[in-house]
C-alpha positions in Angstrom: 83.1 135.9 172.3 86.5 134.6 170.9 87.2 132.6 168.0 89.9 130.9 167.4 92.3 130.9 164.8 91.8 128.1 162.5 93.7 127.3 158.9 90.5 128.1 155.7 89.3 125.1 154.4 86.5 123.5 152.5 84.9 123.1 156.0 85.4 126.0 157.3 83.8 127.9 154.5 80.9 125.5 154.0 80.1 126.7 157.8 80.7 130.1 157.7 78.2 129.6 154.4 75.5 127.8 156.2 75.6 129.8 159.3 75.1 133.1 157.3 72.6 131.2 154.7 70.7 130.4 158.1 70.6 134.0 159.3 69.4 134.9 156.2 67.1 132.5 155.9 65.4 133.5 159.3 64.5 136.8 158.1 63.2 135.4 154.7 61.0 132.9 157.0 59.3 135.8 158.1 58.3 136.8 154.7 57.3 133.3 153.5 60.3 133.9 151.1 62.6 131.1 150.1 66.9 131.8 149.9 66.9 131.2 146.3 63.8 133.6 145.6 65.4 135.7 147.3 68.8 135.5 145.4 66.8 135.6 142.3 64.7 138.9 142.9 68.2 140.3 143.7 69.5 139.8 140.5 66.4 141.3 138.6 66.5 144.4 141.2 69.7 145.5 140.6 69.5 145.1 136.6 67.9 147.9 136.9 65.3 147.3 134.3 63.5 144.0 132.8 65.8 141.1 132.6 65.7 138.5 129.8 64.3 135.6 131.4 66.9 133.0 129.9 69.3 135.2 131.1 67.9 135.3 134.7 67.4 131.4 134.5 71.3 131.4 133.7 72.5 133.6 136.1 70.5 131.5 139.2 71.7 128.1 137.9 75.2 129.6 137.8 74.6 131.5 141.2 73.0 128.6 143.3 74.6 125.5 141.1 70.7 124.2 140.3 69.6 122.5 137.4 67.8 125.0 135.0 64.1 123.3 135.7 64.9 124.6 139.6 65.9 127.9 138.4 62.8 128.4 136.1 60.5 127.2 138.9 61.9 129.9 141.5 61.1 132.5 138.3 57.3 131.1 138.0 57.1 131.4 142.1 58.3 135.1 142.2 56.1 135.7 139.2 52.6 133.9 141.0 53.8 136.0 144.1 53.6 139.1 142.2 57.0 140.1 143.0 58.0 139.8 139.3 56.4 140.4 136.3 56.5 138.4 133.0 56.8 140.9 129.7 57.1 139.0 126.6 60.6 137.3 127.0 61.8 139.4 130.0 61.3 139.4 133.4 60.9 142.5 135.6 60.6 143.8 139.4 57.5 144.9 140.3 56.7 147.2 143.4 55.5 144.8 145.3 58.7 143.2 145.0 60.7 145.9 144.9 59.2 146.5 148.4 59.7 142.9 149.7 63.2 143.1 148.4 64.1 146.4 150.2 62.0 145.5 153.7 64.0 142.3 153.7 67.7 144.1 152.7 66.9 146.3 155.6 66.2 143.5 158.1 69.1 141.4 156.8 71.4 144.3 156.8 71.1 144.6 160.7 72.4 140.9 161.0 75.4 141.4 158.6 76.5 144.7 160.5 76.3 142.1 163.2 78.4 139.7 161.7 80.6 142.0 159.4 81.3 144.9 161.2 84.3 144.7 163.4 85.9 142.6 161.1 89.3 144.5 159.9 89.3 145.6 156.4 92.8 144.2 155.4 91.1 140.7 156.9 88.4 141.2 154.4 90.1 142.1 151.2 92.0 139.3 152.2 89.6 137.1 152.4 87.6 137.9 149.4 90.8 136.9 147.6 91.0 133.4 149.0 87.0 133.2 148.3 87.5 134.6 144.9 90.0 132.3 144.1 88.3 129.6 145.8 84.8 130.2 143.9 87.0 130.5 140.7 88.7 126.5 140.9 85.4 125.0 142.0 83.8 126.5 139.3 86.3 125.0 136.8 86.4 121.6 138.8 82.3 121.8 138.0 83.1 122.6 134.1 85.3 119.8 133.9 83.3 117.5 135.9 80.5 117.8 133.4 82.3 117.6 129.9 
């Protein structure tokens, strides 16, 4: 497959995001999970220990740009599925949650390898710098708009 080099812009970023997200959601759908649930579960898994629920909700809000109530609902969904467990004001990943995360990660990593695998390292580094700057600026715009 040949791609035409285009200047990066909001449309190109959006198209890449939605294509990659759809690929991940194809894996998650086979396991009865949503994108929001996977992002939330990952935050707890990588913490390698219990996470304050309020901090988790704040991280989900910041990552997914959703309302606090929606982030809290996702935590509840994961708890109801037995993938997270509540412990006072903290949540932790259950054995079932870790198994689910490992399974989905293994399946999605195969897709990621096909998507990202042959892109030159220098291009990935440059894209990473640009994406970090775009994220920083977009977050600043969101913060300014909410004042």
